[in-house]
C-alpha positions in Angstrom: -58.5 11.3 115.3 -58.0 8.0 113.5 -55.0 5.9 114.5 -52.1 5.9 112.0 -52.0 3.0 109.7 -49.0 0.6 109.9 -47.4 -1.0 106.9 -47.0 -4.6 108.2 -45.8 -7.0 105.6 -46.1 -10.6 106.9 -44.2 -13.3 105.3 -46.4 -16.1 103.7 -46.4 -19.3 105.6 -43.8 -21.8 104.5 -40.0 -22.1 104.2 -37.8 -19.2 103.0 -34.4 -18.9 101.4 -32.1 -16.0 100.8 -29.7 -16.0 97.8 -27.0 -13.4 98.1 -26.2 -12.5 94.5 -28.6 -12.4 91.5 -26.4 -13.2 88.5 -26.1 -16.4 86.4 -25.4 -18.8 89.2 -28.4 -17.5 91.2 -30.6 -17.9 88.1 -29.3 -21.5 87.6 -30.0 -22.5 91.2 -33.4 -20.8 91.2 -34.4 -22.7 88.0 -33.4 -26.0 89.7 -35.3 -25.1 92.9 -38.4 -24.6 90.8 -37.9 -27.7 88.7 -37.5 -29.8 91.9 -40.3 -28.2 93.8 -43.1 -30.7 92.8 -41.1 -33.6 94.2 -39.3 -32.0 97.2 -41.5 -29.2 98.5 -43.8 -31.5 100.4 -46.6 -29.1 99.5 -44.8 -26.2 101.2 -44.6 -22.9 99.4 -41.0 -21.5 99.3 -40.1 -17.8 99.4 -36.8 -16.9 97.8 -35.2 -13.5 98.4 -32.6 -12.5 95.7 -30.3 -9.9 97.1 -27.9 -7.9 94.8 -27.0 -4.2 94.5 -26.8 -4.7 90.7 -29.8 -5.4 88.5 -31.0 -9.0 88.9 -30.1 -11.3 86.0 -26.8 -9.9 84.8 -25.5 -9.1 88.3 -22.2 -7.2 88.5 -20.2 -9.0 85.8 -22.9 -8.9 83.2 -24.6 -5.6 84.1 -26.2 -3.7 81.2 -24.5 -0.5 82.1 -21.2 -1.7 80.7 -20.0 -0.3 77.3 -21.3 -2.5 74.4 -17.6 -2.4 73.2 -17.1 -5.2 75.8 -18.1 -8.7 74.5 -18.7 -12.1 75.9 -16.0 -14.5 74.8 -18.4 -17.2 73.7 -20.4 -17.6 70.5 -24.1 -16.7 70.7 -24.9 -20.3 69.9 -22.7 -21.6 72.7 -24.4 -20.0 75.7 -27.2 -21.2 77.9 -28.1 -21.1 81.5 -31.1 -23.4 81.2 -30.7 -27.2 81.1 -31.6 -29.2 78.0 -32.2 -32.9 77.3 -28.5 -33.7 77.4 -28.3 -32.9 81.1 -28.3 -35.9 83.5 -29.4 -34.9 87.0 -31.8 -36.1 89.6 -34.3 -33.4 89.0 -36.4 -33.0 85.9 -35.1 -31.0 82.9 -37.0 -29.1 80.1 -36.1 -28.0 76.6 -33.9 -25.1 77.7 -33.5 -21.8 76.0 -30.1 -20.8 74.6 -28.9 -17.2 73.9 -29.3 -17.8 70.2 -33.0 -18.9 70.7 -33.5 -15.7 72.8 -32.0 -13.6 70.0 -34.4 -15.1 67.5 -37.5 -15.2 69.6 -37.2 -12.1 71.9 -34.1 -10.0 71.1 -35.2 -9.2 67.6 -38.6 -8.1 68.8 -37.0 -5.3 70.9 -37.2 -1.8 69.3 -34.7 -1.2 66.6 -34.0 2.1 68.3 -32.4 0.3 71.3 -28.8 -0.8 71.1 -29.6 -4.4 72.2 -32.4 -4.6 69.6 -30.1 -3.4 66.8 -27.4 -5.8 67.9 -29.9 -8.8 68.0 -30.9 -8.1 64.4 -27.4 -8.5 63.1 -26.2 -11.4 65.2 -26.0 -15.0 64.1 -25.2 -18.1 66.1 -21.5 -17.8 65.3 -21.4 -14.1 66.4 -19.9 -12.8 69.7 -22.5 -10.8 71.7 -21.9 -7.7 73.7 -22.2 -8.0 77.5 -25.2 -5.7 77.6 -27.0 -8.1 75.2 -26.1 -11.1 77.4 -27.4 -9.2 80.3 -30.7 -8.8 78.5 -30.9 -12.5 77.9 -30.1 -13.3 81.6 -32.9 -10.8 82.7 -35.3 -12.5 80.3 -34.4 -16.0 81.7 -34.9 -14.8 85.2 -38.3 -13.4 84.4 -39.2 -16.7 82.8 -38.0 -18.7 85.8 -39.9 -16.4 88.2 -43.1 -16.9 86.0 -42.6 -20.7 86.0 -42.1 -20.6 89.8 -45.6 -19.2 90.5 -47.2 -22.5 91.5 -44.5 -23.3 94.1 -42.2 -20.4 94.8 -42.5 -16.7 95.5 -39.4 -14.7 94.4 -38.6 -11.3 96.0 -35.9 -9.0 94.6 -33.9 -6.7 96.9 -31.8 -4.2 95.0 -29.3 -3.7 97.9 -26.3 -5.3 99.5 -26.3 -8.1 102.1 -24.0 -6.9 104.9 -24.3 -9.8 107.5 -25.7 -13.2 108.0 -26.4 -14.5 111.6 -26.5 -18.3 111.2 -28.6 -20.4 113.6 -29.3 -24.1 113.8 -32.9 -23.5 112.6 -32.2 -20.8 110.0 -30.5 -17.4 109.6 -31.0 -13.7 109.9 -29.8 -11.7 106.9 -29.1 -8.0 107.3 -29.3 -5.8 104.2 -27.7 -2.4 103.7 -31.1 -0.7 103.3 -32.1 -1.7 106.8 -34.2 -4.7 105.9 -33.8 -7.8 108.1 -34.8 -11.2 106.6 -35.5 -14.2 108.8 -35.0 -17.2 106.6 -34.6 -20.9 106.9 -31.4 -21.1 104.8 -28.9 -18.8 102.9 -26.9 -19.3 99.7 -23.9 -17.0 99.1 -23.6 -16.7 95.3 -21.9 -13.3 94.9 -19.8 -14.3 92.0 -16.3 -12.8 92.1 -15.6 -11.0 95.4 -13.9 -7.6 95.5 -10.3 -7.8 96.7 -8.1 -5.3 98.5 -4.6 -4.9 97.0 -2.2 -7.6 98.2 0.7 -6.7 100.5 3.0 -6.7 97.4 0.6 -4.5 95.5 0.3 -2.1 98.4 4.1 -1.9 98.6 4.4 -1.3 94.9 1.7 1.3 95.0 3.5 3.2 97.8 6.8 3.1 96.1 5.3 4.1 92.8 3.5 7.1 94.4 6.7 8.2 96.0 8.4 8.1 92.6 5.5 9.9 90.9 4.6 6.8 88.9 1.2 5.4 88.0 0.3 1.9 89.2 -3.0 0.1 88.7 -3.2 -3.2 90.7 -5.3 -6.2 89.8 -8.9 -5.4 89.4 -11.9 -6.0 87.1 -11.0 -4.0 84.1 -14.5 -2.5 83.5 -14.4 -1.0 87.0 -11.0 0.6 86.7 -10.5 4.4 86.2 -8.3 4.4 83.1 -8.2 8.2 82.7 -4.9 8.2 84.6 -3.2 6.7 81.5 -2.4 9.6 79.3 -2.6 9.7 75.4 0.7 8.7 73.9 2.1 7.5 77.2 4.2 4.3 77.4 2.3 1.9 79.7 3.6 -1.5 80.8 0.9 -4.2 81.0 1.5 -7.4 83.0 -0.9 -10.1 81.7 -2.0 -11.0 78.2 -5.3 -12.7 78.9 -8.9 -11.6 78.8 -8.3 -8.6 81.2 -5.7 -7.4 78.8 -8.1 -7.6 75.9 -10.7 -5.6 77.8 -8.0 -3.0 78.6 -7.0 -2.7 75.0 -10.6 -2.3 73.9 -11.3 0.5 76.4 -8.1 2.4 75.7 -8.5 2.3 71.9 -12.1 1.9 70.6 -13.2 3.4 74.0 -11.1 6.5 73.2 -12.5 7.1 69.7 -10.3 4.8 67.6 -11.8 2.7 64.9 -11.0 -0.2 62.5 -11.5 -0.7 58.8 -10.5 -3.2 56.1 -7.5 -2.6 53.9 -7.6 -3.5 50.2 -5.8 -6.8 51.0 -8.5 -7.8 53.5 -6.5 -7.2 56.6 -7.9 -5.2 59.5 -6.2 -1.9 60.3 -6.5 0.5 63.1 -7.3 4.2 62.7 -6.1 5.9 65.9 -7.8 8.8 67.5 -4.6 10.1 69.0 -5.8 9.6 72.6 -4.4 6.1 73.0 -1.4 5.2 75.2 1.2 2.7 73.9 0.7 -0.6 75.6 3.8 -2.8 76.2 2.4 -6.2 77.0 4.3 -9.1 78.7 3.4 -12.2 80.6 4.8 -15.6 81.5 3.6 -17.2 78.2 4.4 -14.0 76.2 1.5 -14.3 73.7 -2.2 -13.6 73.9 -4.7 -16.3 74.7 -5.7 -18.5 71.8 -8.9 -17.4 70.0 -12.3 -19.0 70.6 -13.2 -21.4 67.7 -15.3 -19.5 65.3 -17.2 -22.2 63.4 -20.0 -24.5 64.5 -19.0 -28.1 65.1 -21.5 -30.9 65.5 -19.0 -33.4 66.6 -19.4 -36.1 67.7 -17.5 -35.2 70.9 -14.9 -37.7 71.8 -15.8 -39.4 75.2 -13.2 -39.3 77.9 -11.1 -42.5 78.1 -8.1 -41.8 80.4 -9.3 -39.0 82.7 -12.6 -40.3 83.9 -13.1 -40.7 87.7 -13.1 -44.5 87.3 -9.9 -44.4 85.1 -8.2 -42.2 87.7 -9.1 -44.6 90.5 -7.9 -47.5 88.5 -4.6 -45.8 87.8 -3.8 -44.3 91.2 -6.2 -45.9 93.7 -9.3 -44.5 95.1 -8.1 -42.8 98.3 -4.6 -41.3 98.3 -4.0 -37.6 97.5 -3.0 -36.9 93.9 -0.5 -34.4 92.6 -2.1 -32.4 89.7 1.2 -31.5 87.9 3.2 -34.7 88.5 0.5 -37.4 88.2 -2.6 -36.0 86.6 -1.2 -33.5 84.0 0.3 -36.3 81.9 -3.0 -38.1 81.9 -4.8 -34.9 80.9 -2.3 -34.4 78.0 -2.9 -38.0 76.8 -6.6 -37.4 77.0 -6.5 -34.3 74.9 -4.2 -36.0 72.4 -6.7 -38.9 72.1 -9.5 -36.5 71.3 -7.3 -34.7 68.8 -6.3 -37.8 66.9 -9.7 -39.5 67.1 -11.3 -36.5 65.3 -8.4 -36.2 62.8 -8.6 -39.8 61.8 -12.4 -39.7 61.7 -12.8 -36.5 59.7 -9.7 -36.4 57.6 -8.3 -39.9 57.1 -6.5 -38.7 53.9 -4.1 -36.6 56.2 -3.0 -39.8 58.0 -0.9 -42.7 56.9 -1.8 -45.5 59.3 -5.1 -47.4 59.9 -6.9 -46.0 62.9 -7.1 -49.4 64.5 -3.3 -49.6 64.6 -2.9 -46.1 65.9 -5.6 -46.6 68.6 -4.1 -49.8 69.7 -0.6 -48.3 70.1 -1.6 -45.0 71.6 -2.7 -45.9 75.2 0.5 -47.6 76.3 3.0 -45.4 74.5 5.4 -43.4 76.6 6.1 -39.7 75.8 8.9 -40.4 73.3 7.0 -43.3 71.7 4.0 -41.0 71.4 6.0 -38.5 69.4 7.4 -41.2 67.1 3.9 -42.6 66.7 2.5 -39.2 65.7 5.3 -38.6 63.3 4.8 -42.0 61.7 1.0 -41.7 61.4 0.5 -37.9 60.7 2.8 -36.4 58.1 2.1 -32.7 58.6 3.4 -31.4 61.9 0.5 -28.9 62.0 -1.8 -31.9 62.3 0.0 -33.3 65.4 -0.9 -32.6 69.0 1.9 -31.2 71.2 0.5 -29.7 74.4 3.9 -28.4 75.7 4.5 -26.4 72.5 0.9 -25.3 72.4 1.1 -24.1 76.0 4.5 -22.3 75.7 5.1 -21.3 72.1 8.0 -19.0 73.0 9.8 -21.6 75.1 13.5 -21.8 74.0 13.2 -19.0 71.4 15.5 -16.0 71.4 15.2 -12.9 69.2 17.9 -10.5 67.9 15.7 -7.5 68.7 12.2 -6.4 69.7 11.1 -6.0 66.1 11.9 -9.6 65.3 9.7 -10.6 68.3 6.8 -8.4 67.1 6.9 -10.1 63.7 7.0 -13.6 65.3 4.1 -12.9 67.6 2.0 -11.5 64.8 2.6 -14.6 62.7 1.8 -16.8 65.6 -1.5 -15.0 66.3 -2.5 -15.0 62.7 -1.9 -18.7 62.4 -4.0 -19.2 65.5 -6.8 -17.1 64.0 -6.7 -19.0 60.7 -7.0 -22.4 62.5 -9.8 -21.1 64.7 -11.8 -20.1 61.6 -11.2 -23.3 59.6 -13.3 -26.5 60.1 -10.4 -28.4 58.5 -8.9 -28.2 61.9 -11.9 -29.6 63.7 -9.5 -31.6 65.9 -9.1 -28.4 67.8 -12.8 -28.4 68.5 -12.5 -32.0 69.8 -9.7 -30.9 72.1 -11.8 -28.0 73.3 -14.7 -30.2 74.3 -12.3 -32.8 75.9 -10.8 -30.0 77.9 -14.3 -29.1 79.2 -14.9 -32.7 80.1 -11.5 -32.9 81.9 -12.5 -29.8 83.9 -15.6 -31.8 85.0 -13.4 -34.7 86.2 -11.1 -32.4 88.0 -14.0 -30.7 89.7 -15.2 -34.0 91.0 -11.7 -34.8 92.3 -11.7 -31.4 94.1 -15.1 -32.1 95.6 -13.8 -35.5 96.8 -10.7 -33.8 98.3 -8.4 -36.0 96.2 -5.7 -33.4 95.5 -2.6 -32.9 97.6 -2.5 -29.7 99.6 0.1 -28.2 97.3 -1.9 -29.0 94.2 -5.2 -27.7 95.6 -3.6 -24.5 96.8 -1.3 -23.8 93.9 -1.8 -26.0 90.8 -5.6 -25.8 90.6 -5.9 -22.0 90.4 -2.4 -21.6 88.9 -1.3 -24.1 86.3 -4.7 -25.7 85.5 -6.9 -22.6 85.3 -4.2 -20.8 83.4 -4.0 -23.6 80.8 -7.7 -24.0 80.7 -8.3 -20.3 80.1 -5.5 -20.1 77.5 -6.8 -23.0 75.4 -10.6 -22.9 76.1 -11.5 -19.4 77.3 -9.6 -17.1 75.1 -11.0 -14.0 73.3 -13.3 -13.9 70.3 -11.4 -14.2 67.0 -12.4 -10.7 65.9 -10.9 -9.3 69.1 -7.6 -11.0 68.5 -7.7 -9.7 64.9 -8.0 -6.2 66.5 -5.0 -6.9 68.7 -3.1 -7.7 65.6 -4.1 -4.5 64.0 -3.2 -2.5 67.1 0.2 -4.2 67.1 0.7 -3.3 63.4 -0.3 0.3 64.2 2.3 0.5 67.1 -0.3 0.9 69.8 0.5 -2.6 71.2 4.1 -3.8 71.6 4.8 -7.4 72.8 7.6 -7.8 75.4 8.1 -11.6 75.2 7.9 -14.5 77.7 8.8 -14.7 81.4 8.8 -10.9 81.6 10.3 -9.4 84.7 9.2 -5.9 85.9 11.1 -3.8 88.4 10.5 -0.4 89.8 13.6 1.8 89.7 12.9 4.5 92.1 16.1 6.3 91.5 15.5 6.6 87.8 11.7 7.1 88.3 10.6 4.3 86.0 9.2 0.8 85.7 11.5 -1.4 83.7 10.4 -4.6 81.9 12.5 -7.2 80.1 12.3 -10.7 78.8 15.2 -13.2 78.7 14.5 -13.9 75.1 14.8 -10.3 73.9 17.7 -7.9 74.2 17.2 -4.7 76.1 14.4 -3.4 78.3 11.4 -1.1 78.1 10.9 1.8 80.5 7.6 3.4 81.3 6.1 5.6 84.1 2.9 3.5 84.3 2.2 -0.2 85.0 -1.1 -2.0 84.8 -1.7 -5.4 86.3 -4.1 -6.8 83.7 -5.3 -9.7 85.7 -8.3 -10.6 87.8 -7.5 -10.6 91.6 -6.8 -13.9 93.1 -9.5 -14.9 95.7 -8.6 -14.1 99.3 -11.5 -14.2 101.7 -9.3 -12.7 104.4 -8.6 -9.6 102.4 -12.0 -9.0 100.8 -13.8 -5.7 101.6 -17.1 -7.7 101.4 -18.8 -6.9 104.7 -20.8 -10.1 104.9 -17.9 -12.4 104.3 -15.7 -10.4 106.7 -18.4 -10.6 109.5 -18.7 -14.4 109.1 -15.0 -14.9 109.3 -14.6 -12.5 112.3 -17.2 -14.5 114.3 -15.8 -17.9 113.2 -19.0 -18.8 111.4 -16.9 -19.3 108.3 -13.2 -19.8 107.6 -10.7 -19.9 104.8 -9.8 -23.4 103.6 -6.2 -24.0 104.9 -4.6 -27.3 104.2 -2.2 -28.9 106.7 1.0 -29.8 104.9 4.2 -30.7 106.7 6.1 -30.0 103.5 5.1 -26.3 103.5 7.4 -23.8 105.3 4.6 -22.9 107.7 3.2 -26.4 108.0 0.0 -25.4 106.1 -1.1 -24.0 102.8 -3.6 -21.2 102.3 -6.0 -21.3 99.4 -7.6 -17.9 99.8 -11.0 -19.5 99.4 -14.0 -19.9 101.7 -14.1 -23.5 103.1 -17.1 -25.5 102.2 -17.9 -29.2 102.4 -18.7 -31.3 99.3 -22.4 -30.3 99.5 -21.3 -26.6 99.5 -22.3 -26.0 103.1 -20.0 -23.4 104.8 -17.5 -24.8 107.3 -17.0 -22.9 110.5 -13.7 -22.2 112.2 -14.4 -25.0 114.6 -14.7 -27.5 111.7 -18.5 -27.8 112.2 -20.6 -27.6 109.0 -23.1 -24.8 109.0 -26.3 -26.8 108.1 -28.2 -23.9 106.6 -25.5 -21.7 105.1 -24.2 -22.6 101.7 -21.7 -20.9 99.4 -20.8 -21.4 95.7 -18.5 -19.7 93.3 -14.9 -18.9 92.3 -14.1 -17.6 95.8 -15.1 -20.8 97.5 -13.2 -24.1 97.9 -15.9 -26.0 96.0 -15.5 -27.2 92.4 -14.8 -24.3 90.0 -17.7 -24.4 87.6 -18.3 -21.8 84.9 -21.5 -19.7 85.3 -22.5 -20.5 81.7 -22.8 -23.7 79.8 -22.5 -24.9 76.2 -25.9 -26.3 75.1 -26.2 -30.1 74.7 -23.0 -30.9 76.7 -24.4 -32.1 80.1 -22.4 -29.3 81.6 -21.1 -29.4 85.3 -23.0 -26.0 85.8 -26.3 -27.9 85.7 -25.2 -30.9 87.7 -23.9 -28.6 90.5 -27.0 -26.4 90.5 -29.3 -29.4 90.7 -27.5 -31.0 93.6 -27.3 -27.7 95.4 -31.0 -26.9 94.8 -32.0 -30.3 96.2 -29.7 -29.8 99.2 -31.4 -26.4 99.8 -34.9 -28.0 99.6 -33.8 -30.5 102.3 -32.4 -27.7 104.4 -35.6 -25.6 104.4 -38.0 -28.5 104.8 -36.3 -30.9 107.2 -35.8 -30.3 110.9 -32.4 -28.9 111.8 -31.6 -32.0 113.9 -31.8 -34.2 110.8 -28.9 -32.3 109.1 -25.3 -33.5 109.4 -22.7 -31.6 111.4 -19.0 -32.0 110.9 -17.3 -34.2 113.5 -20.6 -35.7 114.7 -20.5 -39.4 115.4 
């Protein structure tokens, strides 16, 4: 009787790397690994394991199984994950391939019978793509990167979840949910957004709501939430007016059979299906995020002047911790104003009354009040002036006689924002947008250099800054905001105002919401937290992260601060060093374990980039890829350890 055959799969000789997560960040790092391979591999052939329970390419956030009602909030022509000639990094760069190029060259060759193929045929560079179409682009990029990797790198895909990583000085053992065990030389954690268990406050609210027979949906990723618990015609309070709210509105209206058409006057109107709830929306700011700019703008972009790393060092010194709100926020506001006026004077000098040379000479040294006088003197139309405070809090100081007056005001505000976002005559807004992206890059460098005070890093960075950045630079597509207007006019969406307070009245059996600027309150038996969960590595159900924390092989970044009530400030984020190596509870750096993403204490870099902008996404990926090559090709003793002499 012949002996049974054994399926023994030996790993090829050479170093190996496991990347946990196979979405845009993983693609970007893999591309940089391949690009740097000729110079850094030392002739060794690298094996890269990509581990993700979702299809590789899109990962969870961009998975193709989402409804095509859900869109990306960037124009087709403004998305790339491959570096182009504008990118300045140590490794070589190619020509890149944007989403728009993919649409033209590959997307339109897909069968017209497929939803993505049909969509690709109707899109232009100034269109907003569906998430399934972006997923198709990402999958195509990954296939292309894997093909380009053939001379130096083998890529293996594992459609499962990584549940643990045992880190060693010379490598790591990765345990997968399907029973596979990978012995590798280094690991990169790139899961994207981690799941989060409800916070203590959310758990308490959920328990009280259940006791009162109310419906409560805590913070979550909207596409993953069971919205069937919200009944047709039911009044629903919604806390949050950003992108999660927009997704919620889409799924509860168009996702329930409603539709839109154009009235004779050109305005969009909503045709309800009768299955929609009524959404009462409130937030701190009280208005939806500003729409993405809907026209192409060639620039030229305005280079940073006041908020470069060198300018920050010159103004504040090169070592002491900086307060983001008190010290850096005014500098950022001045920088954004500089971009605004530079473009206004360049493109539309007829709308100014002062020579640019005079304005540019007076602007840098002017105080806040002098800046306002200078703007009024040089720019006659208030709509052409830059006022960040009013832009950020348009409802500040406003009071309304009743809720209907508020509805009318918010609709006019949103319509004005839409008109500006569609009109190249307001290209100063585009200059501000690009300046904001550049400011984010400077701030990322300051975070990496640990230049922020403990309070600013733990509170202002994820709070004030990311909220402002998202509101101004990462709002919804213009067509989506036009739909929000139509839903408001149809009575499906009602605005609650600014600084909304929500209480749970168990005795009355209702949630009650009110704004200080509007008389009365709104009651409902359902409340939705339309926000993405804040990162909290101590509370995530992610088995891998939980195991690392339990063994002390990783830790949350906690900042000593004598001014805090407890003497320290939590960040909720995984601690990493400036090179994105994971920091253990002992303070030692794990030389072969890296982590990147929104849930880590590293610089917060978007997982997409605008073409031709030398985006931080590529600079971070290149530095990370080069560090990974060093980790898998150099002896463990050559790698730095925290606290070593």
